[in-house]
C-alpha positions as CSV (number, residue, x, y, z in Angstrom):
1,M,111.7,65.5,83.2
2,A,114.6,66.9,81.2
3,R,112.5,66.7,78.1
4,R,109.8,68.9,79.7
5,V,112.1,71.7,80.8
6,P,112.9,73.1,77.4
7,G,109.2,73.3,76.6
8,M,108.6,75.2,79.8
9,A,111.3,77.6,79.0
10,E,110.0,78.2,75.5
11,R,106.5,78.9,76.8
12,N,107.8,81.5,79.2
13,T,110.1,83.3,76.8
14,G,109.0,86.8,76.2
15,E,106.7,87.0,79.2
16,K,107.1,90.0,81.5
17,N,107.3,89.8,85.3
18,R,108.2,86.2,85.5
19,T,111.3,84.5,86.9
20,V,112.3,81.2,85.3
21,I,115.1,79.1,86.6
22,I,116.7,76.8,84.0
23,I,119.5,74.4,84.9
24,S,121.3,73.4,81.8
25,H,124.6,72.6,80.1
26,N,122.9,73.5,76.8
27,I,124.0,77.1,75.9
28,G,121.2,77.4,73.4
29,Q,118.6,77.2,76.3
30,I,120.1,80.2,78.1
31,I,121.4,82.4,75.4
32,D,118.6,85.0,75.8
33,S,118.7,85.0,79.6
34,D,118.9,88.3,81.4
35,V,121.3,86.9,84.1
36,I,123.1,83.6,84.4
37,Y,124.8,82.0,87.4
38,V,127.6,79.5,86.8
39,L,127.9,76.8,89.5
40,D,131.0,74.7,90.1
41,H,130.7,71.9,92.7
42,G,127.7,73.7,94.2
43,H,129.2,77.1,94.4
44,V,128.5,80.2,92.3
45,V,131.7,81.0,90.5
46,Q,130.4,83.5,87.9
47,H,127.3,85.6,87.3
48,G,126.1,88.3,85.0
49,T,124.6,88.5,81.5
50,P,125.6,85.7,79.3
51,A,128.0,87.9,77.3
52,E,129.5,89.4,80.5
53,V,130.2,86.0,81.9
54,Y,131.7,84.8,78.6
55,H,134.1,87.7,78.6
56,Q,135.2,86.9,82.2
57,G,136.7,83.7,80.9
58,G,136.6,80.6,83.1
59,L,134.3,77.7,83.2
60,Y,131.4,79.3,81.3
61,K,133.6,80.4,78.4
62,D,135.0,76.8,78.2
63,I,131.5,75.4,78.0
64,F,130.4,78.0,75.5
65,D,133.4,77.5,73.2
66,A,132.8,73.7,73.2
67,S,129.2,74.3,72.3
68,A,129.9,76.9,69.7
69,R,130.8,74.2,67.1
70,S,127.1,73.4,66.8
71,M,125.9,77.1,66.7
72,N,125.6,79.3,63.6
73,A,127.8,82.4,63.3
74,E,124.8,84.8,63.8
75,T,123.9,83.2,67.2
76,I,127.5,83.3,68.3
77,N,128.0,86.9,67.3
78,K,124.7,88.0,68.9
79,F,125.8,86.4,72.1
80,I,129.4,87.5,72.4
81,V,129.0,91.0,71.1
82,S,126.1,91.9,73.4
83,A,128.4,92.6,76.4
């Protein structure tokens, strides 16, 4: 099923009036999300736009920074600066 989820997210990108829930450790899958929720042991520990949550520090920033090694600079800047 994990292979099908990215395809589902791609098909729904750009559509209006639709809520899509994506559960992922892959930052690239959620980078264009309006709102994200960060869960830690089943509890919401952060929420907001991806850039807002990044600037809060914490778990999400740690995951993002670890993933940033595989992203290009344009993607990283778009993400971090949009707060």
